[in-house]
C-alpha positions as CSV (number, residue, x, y, z in Angstrom):
1,M,76.7,156.3,149.1
2,K,78.5,156.1,152.2
3,H,78.5,153.1,153.7
4,H,78.6,152.8,157.9
5,R,81.2,151.4,159.4
6,I,80.2,149.1,162.4
7,C,82.6,147.8,165.0
8,I,81.3,144.2,166.0
9,V,83.1,142.9,169.3
10,G,83.5,139.0,168.9
11,G,83.6,136.7,166.7
12,G,81.0,133.7,167.8
13,A,77.4,133.0,166.7
14,S,76.1,136.3,167.3
15,G,78.9,138.6,166.2
16,L,79.1,136.4,162.6
17,A,75.0,136.7,162.3
18,C,75.2,140.7,163.3
19,A,78.3,141.0,160.5
20,R,76.1,138.9,157.8
21,V,73.0,141.2,158.3
22,L,74.9,144.7,158.1
23,A,76.8,143.6,154.9
24,S,73.6,142.6,153.0
25,D,72.1,144.7,150.8
26,D,69.1,145.4,153.2
27,Y,71.6,148.0,155.2
28,N,74.6,148.0,152.9
29,C,77.2,148.5,155.8
30,E,81.0,147.8,156.0
31,P,81.0,145.6,159.4
32,T,84.5,144.9,161.2
33,I,84.6,142.1,163.5
34,F,87.2,142.2,166.4
35,E,88.2,138.0,167.8
36,Q,90.9,138.4,170.7
37,N,91.6,134.3,169.7
38,P,92.9,133.3,166.7
39,F,89.9,131.4,165.6
40,I,86.4,132.2,165.4
41,C,83.1,130.7,166.5
42,G,83.2,131.7,170.1
43,Q,82.3,129.4,172.8
44,W,81.6,126.9,170.4
45,H,85.4,126.3,169.4
46,Y,86.9,123.7,171.6
47,D,90.4,124.3,172.0
48,P,92.6,121.5,173.9
49,D,95.1,123.8,174.6
50,G,93.2,126.9,176.0
51,T,92.2,128.1,179.0
52,S,88.8,129.5,180.6
53,E,89.6,132.6,178.8
54,T,90.1,131.2,175.2
55,T,87.6,128.0,175.3
56,A,84.1,127.9,177.2
57,V,83.3,124.2,176.3
58,Y,84.7,120.8,176.7
59,K,85.4,117.9,174.2
60,A,81.9,115.9,174.9
61,L,80.1,118.7,175.4
62,K,76.4,118.7,173.3
63,T,74.0,121.3,172.8
64,N,71.0,121.5,175.2
65,L,69.0,122.7,172.1
66,P,68.0,121.0,168.9
67,C,69.3,121.8,165.7
68,S,65.9,123.3,164.5
69,V,66.4,125.8,167.3
70,M,70.1,126.4,167.3
71,Q,70.5,126.9,163.3
72,F,70.2,130.9,161.3
73,S,66.9,130.8,159.7
74,D,68.8,131.1,156.2
75,F,71.5,128.2,156.7
76,P,69.9,124.8,158.2
77,F,72.1,122.2,159.5
78,S,72.9,120.0,156.3
79,N,73.5,116.5,157.9
80,N,71.6,116.6,161.3
81,E,67.7,115.9,162.1
82,P,66.1,119.1,163.0
83,E,65.4,117.5,166.6
84,S,68.7,116.3,166.8
85,Y,71.2,117.5,169.8
86,I,75.2,117.9,168.4
87,G,78.1,118.3,169.8
88,C,80.2,121.6,169.7
89,K,82.8,120.4,167.0
90,E,79.7,119.7,164.7
91,V,78.4,123.7,166.1
92,D,82.1,124.8,165.3
93,E,82.2,123.4,161.8
94,Y,78.4,124.5,161.0
95,L,79.7,128.3,162.0
96,L,82.8,128.0,159.8
97,A,80.5,127.0,157.0
98,Y,78.3,129.9,157.6
99,V,81.0,132.1,157.4
100,E,82.0,130.6,154.1
101,K,78.9,130.9,152.3
102,H,78.3,134.5,153.3
103,Q,82.1,135.5,152.3
104,L,82.6,137.1,156.0
105,F,86.1,136.3,156.5
106,K,87.1,139.4,154.7
107,Y,85.7,141.2,157.8
108,I,87.2,139.6,160.5
109,V,90.3,140.5,162.5
110,L,91.8,137.9,164.5
111,N,94.4,138.1,167.5
112,A,92.7,141.5,168.2
113,K,91.4,142.4,171.6
114,V,89.4,145.4,172.0
115,N,90.3,147.6,175.0
116,S,88.2,150.4,175.0
117,I,85.5,152.6,173.4
118,D,85.2,156.3,173.8
119,E,82.0,159.1,173.0
120,T,83.3,159.3,169.4
121,F,83.3,155.2,168.7
122,T,86.5,155.4,168.7
123,V,87.9,151.6,169.1
124,T,91.2,151.0,170.5
125,Y,92.7,147.6,170.2
126,T,95.3,145.6,170.5
127,V,96.8,142.6,167.9
128,R,99.1,140.2,169.1
129,I,102.1,139.8,166.9
130,D,103.6,136.3,165.6
131,K,104.9,134.5,162.8
132,E,101.9,132.7,162.0
133,N,99.7,136.1,162.8
134,E,100.3,138.7,159.5
135,I,99.1,142.2,160.5
136,V,97.1,143.3,157.7
137,K,97.1,147.3,157.5
138,R,93.7,148.8,157.6
139,P,92.9,152.3,156.0
140,H,91.2,153.9,159.1
141,Q,93.6,152.5,161.8
142,N,95.9,154.9,163.8
143,L,98.8,153.1,165.3
144,L,99.3,154.1,168.9
145,E,102.3,151.7,170.0
146,K,104.2,148.5,168.9
147,N,106.7,146.2,169.9
148,E,107.5,142.4,168.9
149,Y,104.7,140.9,170.9
150,F,101.8,143.4,169.9
151,A,100.4,146.6,168.3
152,I,98.1,148.8,169.4
153,Y,95.6,150.9,167.2
154,S,92.7,153.4,167.2
155,E,89.7,153.4,164.7
156,Q,86.8,155.5,164.7
157,F,83.7,153.6,163.5
158,D,80.0,154.9,162.9
159,A,78.2,152.7,165.6
160,I,79.3,149.9,167.8
161,C,78.1,145.8,168.5
162,V,78.9,144.4,171.4
163,A,78.6,140.5,170.7
164,I,80.6,139.0,174.0
165,K,79.4,137.6,177.3
166,S,81.3,140.1,179.4
167,F,80.9,143.5,178.2
168,D,81.7,145.5,181.7
169,N,84.7,143.5,182.6
170,D,86.5,143.4,179.4
171,I,85.7,146.5,177.7
172,N,86.7,150.1,179.3
173,C,83.8,152.2,178.1
174,K,83.9,154.7,181.4
175,K,83.9,157.6,178.8
176,I,80.7,157.1,177.2
177,K,77.1,156.8,178.4
178,L,75.1,154.1,177.0
179,K,71.5,153.7,176.7
180,I,70.2,150.5,177.5
181,I,67.6,149.0,174.8
182,C,66.5,145.9,175.9
183,Q,67.5,142.9,178.4
184,V,68.2,140.2,175.3
185,N,67.9,137.6,177.3
186,K,64.6,138.6,178.9
187,I,62.6,139.0,175.6
188,I,61.5,136.9,172.4
189,I,63.8,137.6,170.0
190,K,61.1,137.2,167.4
191,K,59.7,140.1,167.9
192,F,62.7,142.0,167.0
193,K,62.9,140.0,163.5
194,D,62.2,142.7,161.4
195,F,64.4,145.5,163.1
196,L,68.1,146.4,163.1
197,L,68.6,148.2,166.7
198,I,71.6,151.0,167.4
199,L,73.0,151.4,170.2
200,Q,73.9,155.1,170.5
201,P,75.4,157.3,173.2
202,D,73.1,159.6,175.1
C-alpha cells in the first residue's frame, strides 16, 4: 500500500497536530514538516536572541485562552487547572511533550525554509548549513544548489498543508491555482472534527 507523502509547511501547533493525524493509522500517510527555524513550536517558542521573523512572543506573555481551550483533545495539560492561563514557556514545553508522545521528531526538518510550490506539488526549499545542523539525506530530494552556507533542494509530494501565518508573502505559488476551501478563522472548527480537508489545485 502506498503511503501518501504530505508536505507540511510550519512546525508550530497546527503543523504538529496535522502531522500527528496524517501519520495515524486512520490515514497512514508519510508527513514531512519543514520548519525554517532551528526549533519547533512556532510562535510559542520564546527566543531571547530572535527577531520578529523567528519569535512572535515576549518572555512574560500569557495565553488569552484557558488550558481547556488551548489543549489538544487527546493530550491535556498535565499540571494546570483547566481554566488557568499559562505562559509561552509552558505552551512550548507542552508542544515538545506532544511531539515526543506521538514520536513526531522523525518527520521534522529544521532550518528548512520552503521557497516555492508548483502545480505538481514539487516543493523547493533551502536548508541552512552550520556546524550544529547536520543535513540528513532524504530519499526523494533532488539537490539544486549547494555552498558552505546553504543547500537548495526540490522534492515532490502528493499533497501540501500550509500551517504558517503569512503564506502569501513567504512562499511563491504563482505557478499554481489553489481552490480556497474555507476561511479557518470564520468557522467553528468542531464542524470539521471528523473530516480531513485536502487542498488541491484546479
